[in-house]
C-alpha positions in Angstrom: 20.4 79.3 -3.4 23.4 78.5 -5.7 25.1 81.8 -4.5 24.6 80.7 -0.9 26.2 77.3 -1.3 29.1 78.6 -3.4 29.8 81.2 -0.7 29.5 78.4 1.9 32.2 76.4 0.1 34.4 79.5 -0.1 33.9 80.1 3.7 34.1 76.4 4.6 37.2 76.8 6.9 35.4 79.6 8.9 32.2 77.5 9.0 34.1 74.5 10.4 35.8 76.7 13.0 32.4 78.1 14.0 31.0 74.7 14.3 33.9 73.7 16.5 33.3 76.7 18.8 29.7 75.6 19.2 30.7 72.0 20.0 33.4 73.3 22.5 30.8 75.6 24.2 28.4 72.7 24.5 30.9 70.1 25.8 32.7 72.4 28.2 29.5 74.1 29.4 28.0 70.6 30.0 31.0 69.4 32.0 30.9 72.5 34.2 27.1 72.1 34.6 27.5 68.5 35.6 30.1 69.3 38.2 28.0 72.0 39.7 24.9 69.8 39.5 26.5 67.2 41.8 28.2 69.7 44.1 25.0 71.7 44.7 22.6 68.8 44.5 24.5 66.8 47.1 25.1 69.9 49.3 21.3 70.4 49.3 21.1 67.1 51.3 23.8 68.0 53.8 23.1 67.8 57.5 24.8 71.2 57.9 22.4 74.1 57.7 25.1 76.5 56.4 25.9 74.1 53.5 22.3 73.6 52.6 21.7 77.4 52.8 24.6 78.2 50.5 23.5 75.6 48.0 19.9 76.8 48.0 20.9 80.4 47.6 23.2 79.7 44.6 20.6 77.5 42.9 17.8 80.0 43.3 19.9 82.9 42.2 21.0 81.3 38.9 17.6 79.8 38.2 15.9 83.0 39.0 18.0 85.3 36.7 18.0 85.3 32.9 20.8 83.4 31.1 20.9 86.5 28.7 21.7 88.7 31.7 24.3 86.3 33.1 26.0 86.1 29.7 26.1 89.9 29.3 27.2 90.5 32.9 30.2 88.2 32.5 31.2 89.7 29.2 30.4 93.4 29.7 30.1 94.1 33.4 32.6 91.8 35.1 35.6 93.4 33.3 34.7 96.8 34.7 34.3 95.3 38.2 37.3 93.1 38.4 39.6 94.3 35.6 39.7 90.8 34.0 38.2 90.2 30.6 37.1 86.7 29.6 37.0 85.5 26.0 33.5 85.2 24.4 33.8 81.4 24.4 34.9 81.3 28.1 32.0 83.6 29.0 29.6 81.3 27.3 31.0 78.2 29.0 30.8 79.8 32.5 27.3 81.2 31.9 26.0 77.9 30.5 27.6 75.9 33.3 26.3 78.1 36.1 22.8 78.4 34.7 22.3 74.8 33.8 24.2 73.6 36.8 21.6 75.2 39.0 18.8 73.3 37.2 20.8 70.1 37.2 21.3 70.3 40.9 17.5 69.7 41.3 17.8 66.7 39.1 20.6 65.3 41.4 18.7 66.2 44.6 15.5 64.6 43.4 17.2 61.4 42.1 19.2 60.9 45.3 16.1 61.4 47.4 14.1 59.0 45.4 16.4 56.0 46.2 14.4 53.8 48.7 15.1 54.3 52.3 15.8 50.6 52.7 18.9 51.0 50.5 20.3 53.5 53.0 19.5 51.3 56.0 21.1 48.3 54.3 24.3 50.2 53.6 24.4 51.4 57.3 23.9 47.8 58.4 26.9 46.8 56.3 28.9 49.4 58.3 29.7 51.5 55.3 30.9 55.1 55.7 28.7 57.9 54.4 31.1 58.4 51.5 31.0 54.7 50.5 27.3 54.5 51.0 26.9 57.4 48.5 29.4 56.1 46.0 28.6 52.3 46.1 24.9 52.2 46.8 23.0 55.5 46.4 24.6 57.2 43.3 24.6 54.1 41.0 20.9 53.8 41.5 20.2 57.6 41.3 22.5 58.0 38.3 20.2 55.9 36.1 17.2 58.2 37.0 19.2 61.3 36.3 20.3 60.5 32.8 16.9 61.1 31.0 16.6 64.6 32.6 20.3 65.4 32.0 19.8 64.5 28.3 17.1 67.1 27.9 19.2 69.6 29.9 22.1 68.9 27.6 20.0 69.5 24.5 18.6 72.7 25.9 22.2 73.9 26.5 23.1 73.1 22.9 20.1 75.1 21.7 21.3 78.1 23.8 24.7 78.2 22.2 23.6 80.6 19.4 23.4 83.2 22.2 27.2 83.4 21.8 26.5 85.4 18.6 25.3 88.2 20.9 28.8 88.6 22.4 30.6 88.4 19.1 31.8 84.8 19.5 32.7 83.2 16.2 30.4 80.2 16.6 28.4 78.4 13.9 25.5 80.9 14.2 27.8 83.8 13.6 29.4 82.3 10.5 26.1 81.4 8.9 24.8 84.8 9.7 27.8 86.3 7.9 27.1 84.2 4.8 23.5 85.1 4.9 24.4 88.8 5.0 26.7 88.3 2.0 24.2 86.4 -0.2 20.8 87.6 1.1 19.6 83.9 1.3 17.8 84.1 4.6 15.6 81.0 4.0 18.5 78.7 3.0 20.7 80.0 5.8 18.2 79.3 8.6 17.1 76.0 7.1 20.8 74.9 7.3 21.0 76.1 10.9 17.9 74.1 11.8 19.3 71.0 10.1 22.7 71.2 11.8 21.4 71.8 15.2 18.9 68.9 14.8 21.7 66.6 13.8 23.8 67.7 16.8 20.9 67.3 19.2 20.0 63.8 17.9 23.7 62.7 18.2 23.7 63.9 21.8 20.5 61.9 22.4 22.0 58.7 21.0 25.2 59.2 23.2 23.1 59.7 26.3 20.9 56.7 25.5 24.1 54.6 25.2 25.2 56.0 28.6 21.9 55.1 30.2 21.9 51.6 28.7 25.4 51.1 30.2 24.3 52.4 33.6 21.3 50.1 33.7 23.4 47.1 32.8 25.7 47.8 35.8 22.6 47.5 37.9 21.6 44.2 36.3 18.7 45.8 34.4 17.9 44.3 30.9 17.9 46.8 28.0 17.2 46.1 24.4 18.7 47.6 21.3 15.7 49.8 20.8 16.5 51.8 24.0 19.3 53.5 22.0 16.7 55.1 19.6 14.1 56.2 22.1 13.3 59.9 22.4 12.9 62.1 25.5 9.8 64.0 26.6 10.0 67.5 27.9 8.4 66.3 31.2 11.6 64.4 32.0 13.4 67.7 32.7 11.2 68.4 35.7 12.4 66.0 38.4 10.3 65.8 41.6 12.2 65.4 44.8 11.2 62.3 46.7 11.6 61.7 50.4 14.0 59.4 52.0 
């Protein structure tokens, strides 16, 4: 174990750079996934059949194919098809964004559909345009319901970042694997990986709890300090679509 930690100290700049790559992949992939979630989720409720059809097709394709295959396709197959080669980090960001964006679109669709019909009718009675109805009335209420499921989706995305190792990205997993191969300390290396990913996941949970608390306050809902420390259940990821 002493050999492992002495080597870890020697390789600390590389370890820090690998951790930074993991954080970048998580943050950028999450932002792309969030953007696609809203674009595809709101398009699923469009009155235009073509828009709904395109949204449904994209969602089902990326939900129905493996993230592994999507990652490998972007890194190995797409350069042969298009002549453009993406960096490993960019491949990871795009793959994570597309895959989790497809799942996130169902969260958006379900949350928007769960807003009571009376809220739509009240906004129409106030002569609001569809855009202002969505921005001022529907989304603020739906957003509060989306956050718990988005929290779980974000943590799942973080836990998928070690897949970057498979396409030679210099992420945290790659650097620890390198140290493990140098020292032969498999148990210590993987315990360290477990600890670091747990800390990152819990930090994300606290940030999302803070975001949820802020969103609820905007709606006039009381939240105590304990809400920042609550945990999420796996069931929150599955969001059932309601009816307007």
